[in-house]
N, C-alpha and C positions, 0 to 999 in steps of 0.2 A: 670401376665395378662392371660396367657394360662395355666395355671397352673389347673384349672379348666376343662379343655376339656375333661381329660382322664372321668373326675366325668359324664360329660352330656354324653360324648359316652355309657359310659357303664347302668346309665339311660336310654338312648334311646332304648338300648339291651335291657333293661330289661323291659320298657314298649313295647316294639316288642313281646317278646316271651310273657309276660303276655296277652296281645290280642288275639295272637293264642291260649295260654293257654284257654282263654273266650272263643273262638268262639268254641273249642271241648267241653269245659263245658255244654256248651246252648243245644250243638248235644245230649250230655249225657242227659243231663236233659229231654229233649225232648223224650227220649228211655227208661227212666226210670220210674217204675209204683211205686206209694204210694198206701197203703190201710186205708179207714177210714171207722169207724164202730159206729153203733148205735144200741141202743135198744139191748144190749147184745149179738150183731152180727147178727140180724135178718135181718138188713140191713146192705149192703157192697156199698162203692163208692172206685172206684179204678180211681187216678187221675195221669196225668203225672206229672214230676218233676217242669215244671210250672204253675202246679194247672190245666191243663183242664181238665175236664172231661172224663175219657174213660169210662167207664160203671157202674149200679146201679145191685146189685143182692138182691133180698128182699126172704127170707124166704117164700117158698109156703104155710107155716102153716098162714103163717101171712095173707096173700091173700086170705087163707081160709077161717078165721073166718071173715075177710071184714070187720075192722077196719078200713077203709078211714081215718078217722082223725087221728088214729096212724102212719099210712105209712105215711100220709104226713106230723106228726112231724119228722118221722125220717129219711126221705132222707135226706134233709135240714142238720141233726144233721153230718149225715155220710157223706157228701158231706163237711161239713166246717174243720169236723175233718182230711179228705185225704189231702183236700188244706191247711191245717195250717201243717201236715207231709212234705206235698211239700216244702214251704216257708222255713224250718228247713232243709229240703236237700237241698236247693239252699245256704243256709247262709255258709251252713259246707262245700259244695263245693269252694261257693268264698271264704273261709276262708284259705283254701287249695293250692286256685292257688295265692293268693297273700300272703303266711305266708312268702316268701323270701324278700317281699319288704320292707322297711324302710321308709315309709310315714309318716308322724305327722299326725293324725286324720284316716290314714285311715280305722283303723277296726271299728272305730263310723261310717265315714260313708257310709260302707260295712252293718251296723247294719241295718241303717235306709230302706237302698237300699230293701231289704227282705221285708218288711212288706208293 
């Protein structure tokens, strides 16, 4: 009757540790930066690991050419590229935090979390 109490205590310790690791990971993602580009680097977008846009850089030559339509096309592409890289980083970090856990279906659930 009490033989599984050790397993439950161990699982509770693991869950507590994962919670602490997740909190640290979230802070790290907030501070990490990923770069997305479009137009062969003519537009660069920098996002946090959470996918929040931090900055946009547009090549001065592109502005001098005055191609408004091209600029408007490249900005979302660069932002989407940076946000996709942020999601990849998030998934990688989630997997590293939960790698020691043996919970059936956890990997599949985490892959959905980053989408």
